[in-house]
C-alpha positions as CSV (number, residue, x, y, z in Angstrom):
1,X,0.0,0.0,0.0
2,X,2.9,2.3,0.7
3,X,4.2,1.9,-2.8
4,X,0.8,3.0,-4.1
5,X,1.1,6.4,-2.4
6,X,4.7,6.8,-3.4
7,X,3.8,6.0,-7.1
8,X,0.9,8.4,-6.9
9,X,3.2,11.2,-5.7
10,X,5.8,10.6,-8.4
11,X,3.1,10.5,-11.1
12,X,1.6,13.8,-9.9
13,X,5.1,15.3,-10.0
14,X,6.0,13.9,-13.4
15,X,2.7,14.6,-15.1
16,X,3.2,18.4,-15.8
17,X,6.5,17.6,-17.6
18,X,5.0,15.1,-20.0
19,X,1.5,16.4,-20.4
20,X,2.2,18.2,-23.7
21,X,3.7,15.1,-25.2
22,X,1.7,12.6,-23.2
23,X,1.1,9.8,-25.7
24,X,4.7,9.5,-26.8
25,X,5.9,9.8,-23.2
26,X,3.7,7.1,-21.8
27,X,4.6,4.8,-24.7
28,X,8.2,5.4,-23.9
29,X,7.8,4.7,-20.2
30,X,5.9,1.5,-21.0
31,X,8.6,0.4,-23.5
32,X,11.3,1.0,-20.8
33,X,9.2,-0.9,-18.2
34,X,8.9,-3.9,-20.6
35,X,12.6,-3.7,-21.4
36,X,13.6,-3.7,-17.7
37,X,11.1,-6.1,-16.2
38,X,10.7,-8.8,-18.9
39,X,14.4,-9.6,-19.1
40,X,15.7,-11.1,-15.8
41,X,19.3,-10.1,-16.2
42,X,18.4,-6.4,-16.9
43,X,15.9,-6.4,-14.1
44,X,18.6,-7.7,-11.8
45,X,20.9,-4.9,-12.8
46,X,18.3,-2.2,-12.2
47,X,17.2,-3.6,-8.9
48,X,20.7,-4.4,-7.6
49,X,21.6,-2.1,-4.7
50,X,25.4,-2.2,-5.3
51,X,25.4,-1.3,-9.0
52,X,26.1,2.3,-9.3
53,X,23.3,4.7,-10.4
54,X,25.6,6.0,-13.2
55,X,25.9,2.5,-14.6
56,X,22.2,2.1,-14.6
57,X,21.7,5.4,-16.2
58,X,24.2,4.6,-18.9
59,X,22.4,1.3,-19.6
60,X,19.2,3.2,-19.9
61,X,20.8,5.9,-22.1
62,X,22.2,3.2,-24.4
63,X,18.7,1.7,-24.8
64,X,17.2,5.1,-25.5
65,X,20.0,6.6,-27.5
66,X,17.8,7.7,-30.5
67,X,14.9,8.9,-28.4
68,X,14.3,12.7,-28.2
69,X,11.7,12.6,-25.4
70,X,13.9,14.4,-22.9
71,X,11.2,14.9,-20.2
72,X,10.3,11.3,-20.0
73,X,14.0,10.3,-19.9
74,X,14.6,12.8,-17.1
75,X,11.7,11.1,-15.2
76,X,13.3,7.7,-15.7
77,X,16.7,9.0,-14.6
78,X,15.2,10.4,-11.4
79,X,13.6,7.1,-10.6
80,X,16.9,5.3,-11.1
81,X,18.7,8.0,-8.9
82,X,16.1,7.7,-6.1
83,X,16.1,3.8,-6.4
84,X,12.4,3.7,-7.3
85,X,12.6,2.2,-10.8
86,X,10.6,-0.8,-9.6
87,X,7.6,1.5,-9.3
88,X,7.7,2.4,-13.0
89,X,4.7,0.2,-13.9
90,X,2.5,1.7,-11.1
91,X,3.6,5.2,-11.9
92,X,2.8,4.7,-15.6
93,X,-0.7,3.4,-14.6
94,X,-1.2,6.4,-12.4
95,X,0.0,8.8,-15.1
96,X,-2.6,7.3,-17.4
97,X,-5.3,7.8,-14.7
98,X,-4.3,11.4,-14.2
99,X,-4.4,12.1,-17.9
100,X,-7.7,10.3,-18.4
101,X,-9.2,12.5,-15.6
102,X,-7.9,15.7,-17.2
103,X,-9.1,14.8,-20.7
104,X,-12.5,13.1,-19.7
105,X,-11.4,9.8,-21.2
106,X,-11.6,6.3,-19.8
107,X,-9.2,3.5,-20.5
108,X,-11.2,0.3,-21.2
109,X,-10.1,-3.2,-21.8
110,X,-12.4,-5.5,-23.7
111,X,-11.8,-9.2,-23.7
112,X,-13.7,-11.3,-26.2
113,X,-13.6,-15.0,-27.0
114,X,-13.2,-14.2,-30.7
115,X,-11.6,-11.4,-32.7
116,X,-14.2,-8.7,-33.6
117,X,-14.5,-6.9,-36.9
118,X,-13.6,-3.2,-37.1
119,X,-17.3,-2.4,-37.3
120,X,-18.1,-4.5,-34.2
121,X,-15.3,-2.8,-32.3
122,X,-16.4,0.7,-33.3
123,X,-20.0,-0.2,-32.4
124,X,-19.0,-1.5,-29.0
125,X,-16.7,1.5,-28.4
126,X,-19.6,3.8,-29.1
127,X,-21.9,2.0,-26.7
128,X,-19.2,2.0,-23.9
129,X,-18.6,5.7,-24.5
130,X,-22.3,6.4,-24.2
131,X,-22.6,4.3,-21.1
132,X,-19.7,6.0,-19.4
133,X,-20.4,9.4,-20.8
134,X,-16.7,9.8,-21.7
135,X,-14.4,9.4,-24.5
136,X,-12.9,5.9,-24.4
137,X,-9.5,4.4,-25.3
138,X,-10.2,0.8,-25.9
139,X,-7.8,-2.1,-25.9
140,X,-9.3,-5.3,-27.4
141,X,-7.9,-8.7,-26.3
142,X,-8.9,-12.1,-27.6
143,X,-9.2,-14.6,-24.7
144,X,-10.3,-18.1,-25.8
145,X,-10.9,-19.1,-22.2
146,X,-14.1,-17.0,-22.2
147,X,-15.7,-19.5,-24.5
148,X,-18.1,-16.9,-25.7
149,X,-19.2,-13.4,-24.7
150,X,-17.0,-10.7,-23.4
151,X,-15.7,-8.8,-20.3
152,X,-15.3,-5.1,-20.0
153,X,-12.8,-3.6,-17.5
154,X,-12.5,0.0,-16.6
155,X,-11.6,2.0,-13.5
156,X,-11.5,-1.1,-11.3
157,X,-14.9,-2.2,-12.5
158,X,-15.6,-5.4,-14.4
159,X,-18.6,-6.2,-16.5
160,X,-18.4,-10.0,-17.1
161,X,-20.8,-11.4,-19.7
162,X,-18.8,-14.4,-20.7
163,X,-20.0,-18.0,-20.9
164,X,-17.0,-19.1,-18.7
165,X,-18.1,-16.9,-15.8
166,X,-21.7,-18.1,-16.2
167,X,-20.5,-21.7,-16.1
168,X,-18.5,-20.9,-13.0
169,X,-21.5,-19.3,-11.3
170,X,-23.7,-22.2,-12.2
171,X,-21.1,-24.6,-10.8
172,X,-20.9,-22.7,-7.5
173,X,-24.7,-22.6,-7.2
174,X,-24.9,-26.3,-7.8
175,X,-22.2,-27.0,-5.2
176,X,-23.7,-24.8,-2.6
177,X,-27.2,-26.2,-3.0
178,X,-25.8,-29.8,-2.8
179,X,-24.4,-29.2,0.7
């Protein structure tokens, strides 16, 4: 819980510096997060307490050598210097939340059992935007485990209209009535 508050403070501090170039900055921060935390050896380097901050910054600079997003890079360097790079994912999520609040948008994740056509995606996006009364940024994911139907996730809320959840609910009902 403590990390949540720390991440929130960093996000509030970083947001003004990346606000004007938000989309590129957030993409860069996510790219760096994936780079650091999906490769075990690189993650070990960035989290190792005895490896010098300058070496970590040099490794980051090498990875970002052609990137011109100076404000986002300064944010990353500060996290390395303050030994808070492990919070990058949470900070990035909080930055997205702050931006969504300022722009009246909502990040929505839609999981479907099958790939939707462009028309179906646009239709669903429009209905979600109307329901939330906000602009939506929608990420569509195919999840075969749903069997059929879909789940919609936004702001900590989940609307689950999948066959797999209905089967699970039915199973739980049958088991509880059998006792």
